[in-house]
LUMKOLLO-41240 format. One record per residue (C-alpha): residue in one letter; z, y, x. Coordinates in steps of 0.05 Angstrom, whole numbers, padded with zeros to 5 digits, always signed. Each point is the difference from the previous one (the first is absolute). Last residue first. Layout:
<recs>
AZYX...
</recs>
This chain:
<recs>
D-00375+00145+00091L+00053-00046-00030R-00030+00004-00069R-00002-00073-00020T+00073-00009+00016R+00018+00054-00050G-00011-00042-00062W+00053+00040-00038V+00044-00060-00020E-00019-00037+00064D+00024+00057+00043A+00064+00006-00042D+00021-00071+00016K-00004-00073-00022K-00040+00011-00064G+00013-00052-00054K+00012+00051-00055T-00012+00071+00025E-00057+00020-00047P-00026+00070+00015V+00015+00063-00041K-00051+00056+00000V-00056-00019-00049S+00030-00044-00054V+00068+00034+00008F-00029+00069-00013L-00040-00023-00061A+00062-00032-00031F+00037+00065+00017L-00048+00042-00040A+00002-00045-00061A+00076-00004+00002F+00005+00076+00004G-00041+00006-00063A+00046-00050-00036F+00060+00041+00022L-00032+00063-00030F-00014-00036-00066Y+00074-00019+00004V+00019+00075-00003W-00029+00006-00070G+00054-00045-00030A+00022+00048-00055G-00025+00043-00058G-00031+00068+00011L-00048+00019+00056W+00040+00057+00031N+00070-00020-00023N-00011-00073+00019F-00033+00017+00065A+00056+00048+00020N+00054-00050-00020N-00030-00055+00043V-00014+00048+00057I+00074+00022+00001P+00028-00069-00010F-00046-00028+00055F+00009+00059+00047Q+00062-00014+00041A+00002-00075+00000V-00076-00008+00006L-00007+00051+00056F+00062-00027+00035T-00027-00070-00002A-00065+00024+00032I+00038+00035+00056Y+00043-00062+00006N-00059-00046+00009S-00032+00047+00050G+00063-00004+00042L+00002-00075-00010S-00068-00011+00031W+00006+00054+00053S+00066-00031+00021Q-00032-00069+00000V-00054+00028+00045A+00053+00026+00049G+00037-00067+00002V-00063-00042+00005A-00031+00039+00057E+00019-00040+00062Q+00004-00065-00038G-00074+00003-00018V-00031+00029-00063M-00026-00024-00067E+00047-00059-00011S+00068+00034+00007A-00024+00057-00044L-00025-00048-00053I+00066-00033-00017F+00031+00053-00045P-00066+00016-00034V-00004-00072-00027P+00063-00007-00042G-00007+00048-00059L-00074+00020+00001G-00020-00073-00001V+00019-00045-00058A+00065+00036-00017F-00037+00062-00024F-00040-00044-00047A+00065-00023-00033V+00026+00071-00007F-00062+00024-00037S-00001-00064-00040V+00070+00016-00026V-00018+00072-00015S-00063-00024-00035V+00040-00048-00044A+00049+00056-00020S-00057+00047-00018L-00035-00056-00038I+00064-00009-00041K+00002+00074-00014V-00071+00009-00026G+00006+00075-00014F-00073+00018+00011Q+00011+00046+00058I+00056-00043+00028S-00046-00061-00003L-00056+00038+00034A+00043+00023+00058L+00030-00069+00009V-00068-00033-00001L-00026+00047+00053S+00062-00009+00043S-00006-00076-00007I-00074+00002+00021G+00019+00041+00062Q+00059-00045+00016G-00046-00061-00002I-00052+00034+00044I+00053+00020+00051S+00033-00068+00002V-00064-00039+00005L-00022+00045+00057I+00066-00007+00036C+00000-00076-00007T-00071-00005+00027K+00017+00044+00060R+00060-00041+00021G-00035-00068-00004L-00005-00052-00054K+00047-00052+00028D+00047+00038+00046P+00001+00061-00046L+00011-00047-00060P+00064-00033+00024S+00044+00058-00027C-00031-00003-00069A+00057-00039-00033A+00053+00044+00034T-00035+00065-00020T-00012-00026-00071I+00072-00021-00009L+00027+00066+00026N-00047+00044-00040I+00011-00042-00062V+00075+00008+00008S-00007+00075+00011I-00043+00006-00062L+00051-00040-00041I+00054+00047+00025T-00041+00059-00024L-00011-00035-00066L+00075-00004-00009A+00009+00074+00013S-00058+00018-00046S+00019-00045-00058V+00011+00045-00060P-00042+00059+00025L-00065-00039+00007L-00054+00050+00021D+00040+00063+00011N+00058-00040+00030L-00052-00036+00042L-00015+00062+00042S+00072+00024+00004V+00023-00069+00021S-00060-00014+00045Y+00007+00064+00041M+00014-00025+00071I-00034-00068-00003V-00056+00017-00049S-00024+00065+00031N+00017-00035+00065I-00059-00048-00008G-00052+00054-00013C-00064-00015+00038L+00021+00059+00042Q+00057-00039+00031Q-00032-00062+00030A-00066+00036+00009F+00034+00052+00044M+00027-00058+00043I-00069-00032+00002G-00033+00064+00023I+00053+00011+00053I-00011-00071+00026A-00076+00007+00004A+00002+00068+00034I+00053-00023+00050A-00040-00063+00016P-00065+00040+00009R+00037+00048+00046H+00029-00053+00046L-00059-00011+00048P-00014+00075+00002D+00067+00012+00035K+00024+00071-00014I+00028-00020-00067V+00040-00056+00032D+00032+00049+00049F+00025+00043-00058F+00054-00048-00023G+00013-00027+00069L-00034-00058+00035H+00049-00050+00031V-00013-00021+00072P+00046-00049+00032S+00055+00034+00040T-00005+00022+00072H+00067-00005+00034K-00022-00040+00061P-00061+00043+00015L-00065-00036-00017G-00042-00055+00033P+00032-00055-00040S+00060+00018-00044V+00065-00029+00029P+00033-00064-00023P+00066-00026+00029V-00002-00054+00052D+00006-00076+00002D-00051-00018-00052S-00054+00027+00045Q-00047+00051-00027A-00070-00019-00022L-00051+00004+00055L-00051+00048-00029G-00038-00058-00030E-00025+00037-00061Q+00053-00039-00038E+00053+00044+00031A-00034+00063-00026N-00006-00032-00069V+00074-00014-00001E+00018+00070+00025G-00037+00036-00055D-00026-00041-00058W+00031-00059-00035S-00052-00051-00026E+00019-00050+00055V+00071-00003-00028E-00027-00017-00069E-00043-00056+00028R+00059-00028+00040I+00050-00001-00058D+00001-00075-00014F+00057-00012-00049D+00054-00052+00015K+00056+00051+00013G-00013+00040-00063R-00048+00057-00013I+00053+00055+00004R+00037-00031+00058Q-00065-00011+00038L-00020+00073-00012T+00067+00024+00027R-00004-00043+00062R-00072+00022+00013A+00017+00073-00009K+00060-00007+00046P-00045-00028+00055V-00053+00054-00014D+00045+00061+00009G-00055+00048+00020N-00003+00049-00057A-00059-00033-00035A+00037-00066+00004L+00063+00028-00032W-00041+00033-00055A-00037-00065-00014P+00066-00038-00003S+00029+00048-00052E+00073+00014+00014P+00051-00049-00026I+00039+00000-00067L+00076-00004-00005M+00024+00072-00001L-00057+00016-00048G+00034-00042-00054S+00062+00045+00000A-00041+00063-00005Q-00041-00030-00058A+00062-00020-00038L+00028+00071+00009A-00066+00029-00026I+00003-00045-00061F+00072+00022-00014V-00017+00074+00006G-00061-00008-00046A+00046-00027-00054A+00033+00068-00001L-00063+00031-00029I+00001-00045-00061W+00076+00008-00003R-00012+00075-00008W-00037-00014-00066A+00067-00022-00028K+00021+00073-00006G-00018+00001-00074Y-00057-00048-00016S-00058-00034+00036L+00038-00059+00028F-00028-00062-00033F-00076+00013+00000G+00007+00041+00063L+00030-00060+00036T-00062-00040-00021Q-00047+00056+00024V+00038+00002+00066A-00007-00074+00012L-00073-00002-00022I-00019+00057+00047G+00037-00033+00058V-00033-00067-00013N-00067+00036-00003I+00012+00030+00069S+00020-00069+00024V-00066-00029-00025Q-00038+00057+00033T+00030-00015+00068M-00005-00075-00014A-00076+00008-00002G+00000+00000+00076F+00030-00070-00005L-00062-00026-00035G-00049+00040+00043R+00034-00023+00064E-00002-00073-00021K-00052-00023+00052P+00029+00047+00052P+00070-00031-00007A+00047+00058-00019I+00043+00034+00053E-00048+00055+00020S-00029+00013-00070I+00071+00003-00028Y+00022+00051+00052L-00061+00044-00011P+00008-00004-00076V+00074+00018+00009I-00010+00061+00045V-00047+00044-00040T+00027-00013-00070S+00070+00005+00028A-00012+00068+00030G-00023+00029-00066A+00058-00032-00037A+00051+00026+00050M-00029+00071-00004G-00002-00006-00077T+00073-00022-00001F+00017+00063+00039F-00043+00045-00045R+00029-00033-00061G+00069+00019+00021I-00021+00072+00013A-00034+00003-00069L+00064-00025-00034A+00039+00053+00037A-00048+00054-00023A-00001-00024-00072G+00074+00004-00008G+00066-00037+00007A-00027-00057+00043L+00051-00055+00016T-00048-00058-00010E-00058+00036+00031I+00040+00018+00063I+00024-00071+00008A-00071-00028-00009G-00028+00048+00053I+00052-00016+00053I-00006-00075-00010Y-00076+00001-00001L-00002+00043+00063I+00046-00050+00036S-00045-00058-00022T-00061+00037+00025V+00030+00007+00069R+00013-00074+00003M-00074-00013-00015A-00019+00043+00060P+00048-00039+00045R-00033-00066-00023R-00073+00022+00007G+00006+00023+00072R+00018+00063+00037K-00068+00027+00021S-00046-00029-00053S+00052+00002-00056L+00015+00073+00013P-00073+00020+00008G-00017-00032-00067A+00062+00020-00038C-00005+00075+00010L-00061+00011-00045A+00024-00049-00053G+00069+00032-00003L-00029+00070-00008L-00047-00024-00056G+00056-00038-00034G+00044+00062+00001V-00055+00037-00036T-00009-00060-00046F+00073+00002-00022I-00009+00075-00013S-00046-00023-00056S+00055-00020-00048V+00043+00062+00012T-00062+00043-00007A-00021-00034-00064F+00070+00009-00027V-00003+00075+00016A-00068+00007-00034D+00023-00039-00062S+00062+00043-00006M+00066-00025+00027P+00072-00003-00026I+00041-00048+00043C+00042-00050-00040E+00071-00024-00008P+00023+00049+00053L+00041-00027+00058W+00068+00035+00008P+00030-00045-00052E-00008-00060+00045P+00050-00052-00025D-00018+00016-00073P+00060-00019-00043A-00007-00068-00033K-00050-00008-00057S-00039-00048+00041H-00073-00015+00014V-00011-00020+00072W+00028-00070-00005T-00022-00002-00073L-00074-00002+00018K-00037+00030-00059V-00039-00056-00035G+00016+00015-00073K-00053+00053-00008A-00050+00004+00057A+00015+00058+00046I-00032+00066-00020S+00064+00039-00002K+00028+00070-00006K-00070+00032-00002R-00033+00062+00030C+00054+00010+00053T-00048-00009+00060L+00033-00066+00021V-00002-00027-00070D-00074+00016-00010Q-00020-00028+00068P+00045-00062-00001A-00059-00049-00001N-00046+00033+00052L+00051+00030+00048E+00007-00064+00042A-00075-00013+00004L-00015+00019+00072H+00071-00014+00022F-00004-00074-00018G-00072-00008+00023F+00017+00028+00069Q+00065-00039-00001L-00041-00064-00004P-00043+00026+00057G+00062+00000+00045L+00029-00065-00027T-00065-00030+00025S+00029-00008+00070V+00057-00045-00024S-00044-00047-00041I-00054-00002+00054L+00051-00020+00052V+00031-00053-00046L-00069-00029-00015L-00014-00004+00075Y+00066-00037+00011L-00019-00051-00054S-00061-00017+00041V-00071+00002-00024D-00029-00069+00018H-00007-00020-00073M-00046+00060-00008C-00060-00030+00035Q-00013-00010+00074R-00053+00043+00030L+00038+00030+00058G+00027-00069+00016S-00070-00018+00021P-00057-00030-00041A-00032-00052+00046M+00046-00058-00016N-00046-00022-00056A-00049-00021+00053F+00048-00053+00022S+00000-00028-00071A-00076-00001-00003P-00005-00037+00066H+00051-00054-00019Q-00019-00064+00036R-00031+00040+00056T+00061+00042+00010R+00067-00032+00011S-00015-00073+00010P-00062+00019+00040P+00042+00033+00055L+00002+00076+00005R-00034+00041+00055S-00068-00014-00030S+00023+00038-00062L-00010+00066+00035A-00073-00015-00002F-00061+00038+00020N-00072+00009-00023P+00004+00010-00075F+00060+00046-00005S+00041-00005-00064P-00017-00073-00013F+00027-00030+00064D-00057-00041+00029G+00014-00012+00072T-00015+00021+00071T+00053-00001+00053M+00037+00057+00034P+00068-00027+00018F+00046+00059-00014S+00045+00019+00058G+00012+00074-00009V+00075+00001+00011H+00017+00028-00069W-00055-00038-00034L+00026-00064+00030Q+00068+00013-00031W-00031+00009-00069L-00042-00063+00009Q+00061-00038+00022W+00034+00021-00065V-00061-00024-00040D-00002-00063+00041S+00070-00017-00021N+00063+00003+00043R+00027+00065-00029M-00022-00022-00070E+00042-00062+00006A+00063+00043+00003G-00020+00043-00059S-00023-00060-00040A-00072-00020+00002A-00055+00026-00045V-00055-00033+00040T+00014-00073-00016G+00029+00023-00066P-00068+00019-00025V-00016+00075-00011G+00006+00021-00072R+00011+00075+00013Q+00073-00006-00021E+00006-00055+00053L-00028+00045+00053I+00047+00057-00018R+00060-00047+00003S-00026-00027+00067R+00004+00065+00038A-00043+00054+00032P-00059+00005-00045I-00067-00007+00038R-00043+00062-00007N+00013+00026+00070L-00028-00066+00025L-00067+00016-00030L-00007+00067+00034T+00027-00031+00064D-00053-00054-00002L-00054+00053-00007S+00026+00039+00060R+00009-00064+00039K-00073-00018-00013V-00021+00070+00022A+00038-00007+00065I-00028-00069+00013E-00072+00023-00009L+00013+00062+00043S+00021-00046+00057E+00067-00021+00030V+00016-00004+00073D-00003-00057+00050N-00073-00016-00016P-00025+00065+00030G+00037-00012+00065L+00071+00018+00019G+00026-00007+00071I+00038+00065+00010R-00058+00036+00034E-00047-00032-00050N+00032+00039-00058D+00002+00065+00039T-00055+00033-00041K-00068+00022+00025D-00043+00061-00013Y+00054+00022-00048L+00003+00020-00074T+00064+00017-00039G-00006+00076-00001G-00071-00004-00028E+00002+00062-00045A+00014-00043-00062W+00061-00030+00035I+00028+00069+00016R-00013+00022-00072R+00036-00062-00026L+00059+00017+00044T+00003+00073-00022F-00008-00015-00074I+00054-00053-00001T+00047+00045+00039A-00001+00049-00057Y+00043-00051-00038P+00062+00043+00000I-00035+00061-00031G+00022+00063+00037E-00048+00046-00038A-00037+00021+00063W-00001-00072+00025A-00032-00026-00064K-00049+00059-00005E-00026-00012+00070E-00008-00074-00011A-00036+00010-00067K-00047+00049+00034K-00013-00049+00057L-00014-00057-00049T-00049+00043-00039E-00035+00018+00066L-00005-00074+00018S-00039-00009-00064S+00017-00048-00055Y-00045-00056-00024V+00017-00045-00060I-00020-00073+00001E+00009-00046-00060W+00001-00073+00021K-00047-00055-00023E+00034-00067-00010G-00004-00068+00034T+00072+00011+00024Q-00012-00024+00072K-00069+00030+00010E+00016+00064-00035Y+00063+00009+00043E-00041-00014+00063A-00052+00052-00021V+00054+00051-00014I+00028-00010+00070E-00069+00007+00031K-00011+00063-00039G+00065+00030+00026T-00020-00015+00071A+00033-00053+00043V+00033-00011+00068F+00042-00062+00013S+00070-00026+00016Q+00021+00056+00046V+00039+00015+00064K+00004+00063+00043L+00056-00011+00051A+00037+00062+00023Q+00023-00023+00068N+00064+00003+00041F+00001-00076+00009S-00053-00035-00041A-00048-00034+00046E+00054-00026+00047P+00043-00018-00060H-00051-00048-00029R+00037-00049-00046L+00038+00058-00032S-00067+00033-00014A-00024-00062-00036V+00064+00000-00042L-00015+00072-00019T-00072-00016-00017T+00019-00056-00048G+00055+00041-00034V-00047+00058-00012D-00050-00054-00020K+00040-00017-00061M-00002+00072-00022T-00076-00003+00003I-00032+00048+00048L-00055+00051-00011G-00051+00041+00040T-00038+00044-00049K-00075+00011-00003G-00035+00054-00041E-00056-00027-00045G+00034+00016-00066D-00046+00059-00013E+00053+00054+00005I+00069-00032-00011L+00001-00060-00046V+00039-00007-00065A-00003-00073-00021K+00007-00034-00068R+00010-00071-00024A+00057+00023-00046A+00049-00051+00027T-00023+00008+00072D+00003+00075+00002F-00028+00018+00068G+00010+00063+00040G-00018+00073+00008A+00041+00061+00020E-00022+00038-00063Q+00038-00054-00038A+00066+00028+00024I+00054-00011-00054S-00032-00064-00027P-00003-00028+00071L-00060-00047+00003T+00016-00062+00041L-00038-00040+00052F+00027+00044+00056M+00068-00029-00015D-00016-00072+00020V-00050+00028+00050Y+00057+00029+00040P-00024+00064+00033G-00008+00003+00076T+00036-00050+00044V+00029+00039+00058L+00052-00045+00034Y+00037+00047+00047T+00031-00037+00058Y+00061+00017+00041K+00033-00018+00066L+00070+00027+00013R+00019+00025+00069Q-00023+00073-00002V+00005+00027-00072S+00015+00074-00007E-00064+00042+00002R-00054-00048-00021I+00046-00039-00048Y+00025+00064-00033K-00071+00026-00010R-00021-00066-00030V+00057+00003-00050K-00016+00073-00017L-00073-00020-00011K+00023-00053-00050A+00037+00052-00041Q-00058+00050+00002H-00056-00047-00020P+00001+00012-00076K-00012+00075+00011E-00064-00006+00042N+00001+00052+00055P+00007-00048+00059S-00059-00041-00026K-00052+00055+00001P-00018-00010+00073G-00013-00075-00010Y+00031-00068-00015E+00071+00017+00020I+00036-00018-00065D-00042-00064-00011T+00012-00020-00073G+00048-00058-00015Y+00050-00041+00038E+00037+00046+00048S+00071-00024-00013P+00024+00000+00072F-00007-00066+00039F+00053-00002+00055W+00003-00043+00062K+00053-00015+00052V+00065-00003-00041S+00056-00033+00040D+00023+00054+00048T+00015+00052-00053E-00008+00075+00005E-00075-00001-00017A+00015-00040-00062L+00051+00052-00023K-00051+00056+00009I-00053-00041-00036L+00046-00010-00060D+00018+00074-00002I-00073+00019+00003Q-00015-00051-00054K+00034+00043-00052E-00061+00044+00005I-00041-00051-00039V+00044+00004-00062N-00049+00015-00056R-00057-00036+00035G+00037-00066-00007L+00039-00037+00053A-00036-00061+00027S+00030+00005+00069I-00007-00058+00048V+00051-00009+00056T-00011-00047+00058D+00053-00028+00049A+00054-00012-00052D+00072-00026+00002K+00035+00063+00024Y-00044+00043-00046A+00039-00021-00062A+00065+00024+00030K-00032+00067+00018V-00024+00007-00072Q+00069-00013-00028E+00031+00049+00048T-00049+00055-00018D+00011-00005-00075D-00060+00034-00032V-00037-00066-00008D+00059-00026-00041G+00013-00074+00003A-00017-00070-00024I-00027-00040+00059I-00044-00058-00022K-00025-00058+00043L-00065-00033-00020G-00007-00075+00014K-00054-00020-00050K+00052-00018-00053K+00028+00070+00012W-00067+00028-00023D+00003-00035-00068D+00072+00025-00009L-00023+00070+00018L-00052+00000-00054D+00049-00025-00053A+00056+00047+00022K-00042+00062-00007R+00050+00043-00038E+00063-00025+00035V-00026+00002+00071T-00034+00066-00017T+00066+00030-00021P+00034-00025+00064S-00052+00040+00039T-00050-00031+00048F-00007-00019+00073I-00047-00059+00007T+00005-00054+00053I-00053-00047+00028Q+00020-00046+00057D-00036-00045+00049F-00069+00019-00024S-00044-00054-00030P-00062-00030+00031S-00026+00010-00051A+00018+00060-00042D+00023-00013-00072L+00066+00039+00008L-00034+00058+00035A-00056+00003-00051A+00051+00000-00058T+00038+00057+00034I-00062+00042+00008F-00023-00012-00071V+00069+00016-00029G+00005+00063+00043I-00063+00030-00030Q+00031+00017-00068G+00072-00003+00024T+00040-00064+00011A-00001+00002+00076G+00017+00074+00005F+00029-00010+00070V-00020-00063+00038L+00034-00031+00061I-00040-00051+00041K+00028-00045+00053S-00058-00033+00037A-00048+00052+00026K-00025-00024+00068F+00004+00043+00062T-00035-00026+00062A-00030+00067+00020M+00065+00034-00019
</recs>
């Protein structure tokens, strides 16, 4: 073995996060190796065809197979003398089988296990560190079972490319937010960390292959450079020409966060542990093994190069993916090439270079960053003649305007909002036919417009169904308000159900409940049966108003999230308008049952549509199925849409991989890092969020807003508008009710862009103040008998509701907390909403009559609503933060400044 020379290299995990850098270095090595082969899955061959085609041009051989198939692996080993594993942290133990097979062959002489990363045998504490356990098992197997095979562990320390990030889910761990010009440093920022660039992982591995005598059976410690947190910030400030914000977090804070994360089974607990190890000096050595394998200081990259690449990457991530997007942005045709030309263009090469870490680091004058230039990579014909145009490429696909919303997205939103539509439908279904249903009148339908297809003198086909159901005011109020009791139960159950099982299965459950409830209502022979039916539809409605806003917020483009979030309220208003219109025509005889039967047909349409829609990409990612999440998101956005920035915003497994924890190979199934195989991503329960002090302000704010939505009086108009307006304008009350519903719908739709333009908080305040003034005017106009002013104030009341209190509360829960708590907080949100709705539905007619009898006259209850509006305006001003433009819950609440 003294004269052994590695010549035929076989790589596992070659297209993974670190594998691409290793494979690129092997292909670019000079002198070249005799043969480089990668063993990858057929799926990867198809998905990464462009990258593999480029590599094949450099002589790469590809074996498409299954790493779990022993015979296929043995066949691959026959033509290799050196095996390099780049399998990810999630599947480290799978290497034991690969090593065993290599030991049994005659051809394979040398094996590099996937050791890249933190030193797992640095000191006495290392064997007890949870993230190290899989790698330690591999080392134990090699020590006890391997005799013939040579091995080398390449211990690199943390990847600087990932070290220079700030995980939004683990800011206590420290890091660097390049876009925000912000750093979170541990202790005083003077602690040193040994780092390596991902490109240098490939460089050092090739150097090790060139020096087998120095590498055999060794754990080589290699690095690019050593730096402190303050030195890194200083380099960023030098290259950007901007002052950075520095926040300091103590090591004790990091340790507490680590302990809590492991105790709660959080998948990204590994981040805390590794960053704590690094902060404690677990990457520092008296001397590295760089020189031992022939590498001098000039052979590896420096801090300056690493920071430049970080800034280049930030800019590159803002380049739209395809020519159509570039042309829509006004980029000259020389850059906005066709799809085929784009692959050969400098922009495409830039993207490929980013993946293999080969940026030429020259100085230039690109406008975003004063002291470095991405544009230097492009020839003058493409950049220097059109500097302004190239700068226009900076906004990414995430910030494209509405013309990039796909038709498929609109279909998904249309199907999902059938749930809230039925909420509005069932909420107001008893409004118009109230007097007919309760046997007080034979008909209140508009004369001459009764629908002949339900109005016939033929024998009654359902003689066993009574024409009406006698009910007192109190019984009718109970039947009406039981809907909100069901809604409360549905809202409380929907959050945990949608978090654990998914948004799509949860929506399917609501469609079944809608069908059951609507059938019972239609066939009800008494008040009890009608109440039971409304309880079922209430459960479905409550669940829908939790699940659908979450689903929409997770499939909508982030820039248009406020606009599409308003579709929940728009669909509710469509349902209200539809049922009020049916009531105008069908409030006579037994025809009122057709109003309730219409709910069955809507529910069946929803159930059919839900068979076709996909699961939320964010939910899939949070639950570990990142590849499917990417495919689903790409389908929703359109094949030409750049989804990278959205993918990077996902928490959980994605963030853990981006921390440089050796992302899993494409050839093996995913397993949660550092946790038992069946550990599920954390989802905080209904009571868990109350126990966590970080989530209490969000719960208080959301509950307050939901009570404001109802106690400012909107449902006094929606649920009782016919009886209310009948006293004011008896001739046209039913028609005026439809007019109010139309105004509500139009205003809600027209105002839907406002939350994204003016801000969520501003819209809520305008809405509350406007409703308060309208309530005051309505009360006074009723007192003084000015009927036309009463009608106008009712209309303005509804219009102001549509500005903010209608649409905005449904989107706030998903913006005030993280993914782990959004389901539970949404349940608190809608639960409080239904309690408030029940109070209005049950007690409005009672309180209204009591005030009128006690004080004389009418309209006194609207003074009460005006008072509530004043109180809630004060509450929102003080307790509710603005969420517009904030990238996560920490930024919404300003928590990053209080890490200690």
